[in-house]
C-alpha positions in Angstrom: -52.3 17.6 -41.2 -53.0 20.8 -39.3 -52.9 18.9 -36.0 -49.5 17.3 -36.9 -48.1 20.7 -37.7 -49.3 22.1 -34.4 -47.7 19.1 -32.6 -44.3 19.8 -34.2 -44.5 23.5 -33.3 -45.5 22.8 -29.7 -42.7 20.3 -29.2 -40.1 22.7 -30.7 -41.3 25.5 -28.5 -41.1 23.5 -25.4 -37.7 22.1 -26.2 -36.4 25.5 -27.0 -37.6 26.9 -23.7 -35.3 24.6 -21.7 -32.0 25.9 -23.1 -30.2 29.0 -21.9 -27.2 30.5 -23.7 -25.2 33.2 -21.9 -22.5 33.8 -19.4 -22.2 30.8 -17.1 -19.8 32.4 -14.6 -18.0 35.7 -14.5 -15.3 37.0 -12.1 -14.5 40.7 -12.3 -12.9 41.3 -8.9 -15.2 44.3 -8.2 -15.9 43.0 -4.7 -13.1 42.6 -2.1 -11.7 39.2 -1.6 -13.4 36.9 1.0 -11.5 35.9 4.1 -9.0 33.5 2.5 -8.0 35.9 -0.2 -10.1 34.3 -3.0 -12.7 36.0 -5.1 -16.4 35.1 -5.3 -18.2 34.9 -8.6 -19.7 38.2 -9.7 -22.3 36.8 -12.1 -23.5 33.2 -12.5 -26.2 31.5 -14.5 -29.2 30.4 -12.3 -28.4 26.8 -13.2 -24.7 27.0 -12.4 -22.9 26.6 -9.1 -19.7 28.5 -9.1 -16.9 28.4 -6.4 -14.6 31.3 -5.6 -11.7 31.9 -8.0 -8.4 30.9 -6.3 -4.9 32.1 -6.9 -2.1 29.6 -6.5 0.6 30.1 -3.9 3.1 31.4 -6.4 0.9 34.3 -7.6 -0.2 37.3 -5.7 -3.9 38.2 -5.4 -3.7 41.9 -4.8 -6.8 43.7 -5.9 -6.1 47.1 -7.5 -8.6 49.7 -8.7 -9.2 52.4 -11.2 -6.5 51.9 -13.8 -5.9 54.6 -16.3 -8.1 52.8 -18.9 -10.9 51.1 -17.0 -11.0 47.4 -17.6 -13.9 46.3 -19.8 -14.5 49.7 -21.3 -14.8 48.2 -24.8 -16.4 44.9 -23.7 -20.1 44.1 -23.6 -22.2 43.8 -20.4 -21.7 42.6 -17.7 -18.0 43.7 -17.9 -18.6 47.3 -19.0 -18.3 48.8 -15.5 -15.3 46.8 -14.3 -12.8 49.1 -12.6 -10.7 46.6 -10.6 -8.3 43.8 -11.5 -5.6 41.6 -9.9 -2.0 42.7 -10.0 0.7 40.1 -10.6 4.4 41.3 -10.5 6.2 39.8 -13.4 8.8 38.7 -10.9 6.2 36.2 -9.5 6.0 34.4 -12.8 9.1 32.2 -12.8 8.1 28.9 -14.4 9.1 28.0 -17.9 6.3 25.5 -18.8 3.1 24.1 -17.4 4.8 21.5 -15.2 7.0 24.1 -13.5 4.2 26.6 -13.2 2.1 23.8 -11.5 4.9 23.0 -9.1 5.4 26.7 -8.3 1.7 27.5 -7.8 1.7 30.0 -10.7 -1.9 29.6 -11.7 -5.4 30.6 -10.9 -8.5 28.3 -10.9 -12.2 28.1 -10.4 -14.8 25.4 -10.2 -18.2 25.3 -11.7 -21.0 22.7 -12.0 -24.6 22.3 -12.9 -27.3 22.4 -10.2 -29.3 19.3 -9.7 -31.3 18.3 -12.7 -29.4 20.6 -15.1 -26.6 20.2 -17.7 -24.0 22.5 -19.2 -22.6 23.0 -22.7 -19.4 25.0 -22.2 -18.3 27.6 -24.7 -15.5 30.3 -24.6 -13.3 30.5 -21.5 -11.7 34.0 -21.6 -9.7 36.3 -19.4 -8.2 39.8 -20.0 -4.6 40.9 -19.4 -2.6 44.1 -19.6 0.8 45.4 -18.3 2.2 48.5 -16.7 4.7 48.8 -19.4 5.0 48.2 -23.2 7.2 45.4 -24.7 6.1 44.3 -28.1 7.5 40.8 -27.7 5.8 37.7 -26.4 6.9 37.6 -22.7 4.2 35.4 -21.0 2.8 32.1 -22.0 -0.2 30.3 -20.5 -1.9 27.0 -20.7 -5.4 25.9 -19.7 -6.1 22.5 -18.1 -9.1 21.0 -16.3 -9.9 18.5 -13.6 -11.6 16.2 -16.2 -8.3 14.5 -16.7 -6.8 15.5 -13.4 -4.9 18.5 -15.0 -2.7 16.1 -17.0 -2.9 17.6 -20.4 -3.2 21.0 -22.0 -6.5 22.1 -23.5 -4.8 25.1 -25.1 -1.5 27.0 -24.9 -0.9 30.5 -26.1 1.0 33.7 -25.1 0.8 37.5 -25.0 3.1 40.4 -25.1 3.5 43.1 -22.4 1.1 45.7 -23.6 -0.5 48.7 -21.9 -3.7 47.9 -23.8 -6.1 45.2 -22.6 -5.9 41.9 -24.5 -8.5 39.1 -24.3 -7.1 35.6 -24.1 -8.7 32.2 -23.9 -10.1 29.2 -25.8 -13.4 28.0 -27.2 -14.4 24.8 -25.3 -17.4 24.2 -27.5 -15.2 22.4 -30.0 -14.4 19.7 -27.4 -17.0 17.0 -26.8 -15.8 16.4 -23.3 -17.2 19.8 -22.2 -20.7 19.3 -23.4 -23.6 17.8 -21.5 -21.8 18.3 -18.2 -23.7 17.4 -15.1 -20.7 17.2 -12.7 -18.3 19.8 -11.4 -15.2 20.8 -13.4 -12.3 22.9 -12.3 -10.4 25.0 -14.8 -6.8 26.0 -14.1 -4.9 28.7 -16.0 -1.1 28.4 -15.7 1.2 31.4 -16.3 4.9 31.0 -17.2 7.7 32.8 -19.0 8.0 32.6 -22.7 11.0 30.4 -23.7 12.7 33.4 -25.4 12.3 35.7 -22.4 15.7 35.9 -20.8 14.8 38.7 -18.4 11.1 39.3 -17.5 9.8 42.8 -18.0 9.6 45.2 -15.0 6.3 46.2 -13.6 3.2 44.1 -13.3 0.7 42.0 -15.2 -3.0 42.6 -14.6 -5.7 40.0 -14.8 -9.4 40.7 -15.1 -12.8 39.5 -16.4 -12.4 35.7 -16.1 -15.5 34.5 -17.9 -17.0 31.2 -19.0 -19.7 31.3 -21.6 -22.0 28.5 -22.7 -25.5 27.1 -22.4 -27.3 25.7 -19.5 -30.4 23.5 -19.8 -32.9 21.6 -17.6 -33.6 18.2 -19.2 -36.5 17.8 -16.8 -39.3 18.5 -16.7 -39.4 20.4 -20.0 -38.4 17.4 -22.2 -40.9 15.2 -20.6 -43.6 17.8 -21.0 -42.8 18.2 -24.7 -42.9 14.5 -25.4 -46.1 14.1 -23.3 -47.7 16.9 -25.4 -46.5 15.1 -28.6 -48.0 11.8 -27.4 -51.2 13.5 -26.4 -51.7 15.1 -29.8 -50.8 11.8 -31.4 -53.5 10.0 -29.5 -56.0 12.7 -30.6 -55.0 12.2 -34.3 -55.3 8.4 -34.0 -58.8 8.8 -32.5 -59.9 11.1 -35.3 -58.6 8.6 -37.9 -60.6 5.7 -36.3 -63.7 7.9 -36.0 -63.4 8.8 -39.7 -63.3 5.1 -40.7 
């Protein structure tokens, strides 16, 4: 019995060692844009390949720094030192739904994937927003779509008011089976458009920061094979001991 218990513990430890739960990709706009005006990932899991974050043609991608309240001041690492964000004049956001925002290029997107031999279980996709003015009504809506269905349906829709305080928006992808055990690339696109009740958009600008995808990464090989090999080896020893006892 003692050997069987050891076998279970060994397998559990080996299987646990293959999984990693953390930030998969994080964009904080701390570094200047690369040559085409897009922003490289600031932090990525070692088992994740993350492309630059791209702003659609309808949105600006102006990087601004040192807002009165530094972005991320109340957020956990790695966002705690973030001082820059992307400025979007409200006048740029002219769509009224996802379809019109897509046609106008009023979105930002990024692509991630697992490196060879790894898989991803996606969790919360979040981003932070604030405004240069205060308007306690819902003025901007957004929707999240992905390349898994060619951006044909909304994963989530929501909205936010024009606030001088930072607000975190997003959706927990872990509740959707299609975003678990991913081994191929997926592109996420966040569309911005006016709330249906917004007749005149607020003056000033909307700021976007800390685009983050959380989840777990894992390497099915060789840890799983090693675990089962260890289990089989201990099983063979137990079988030999039983035969010898007889």
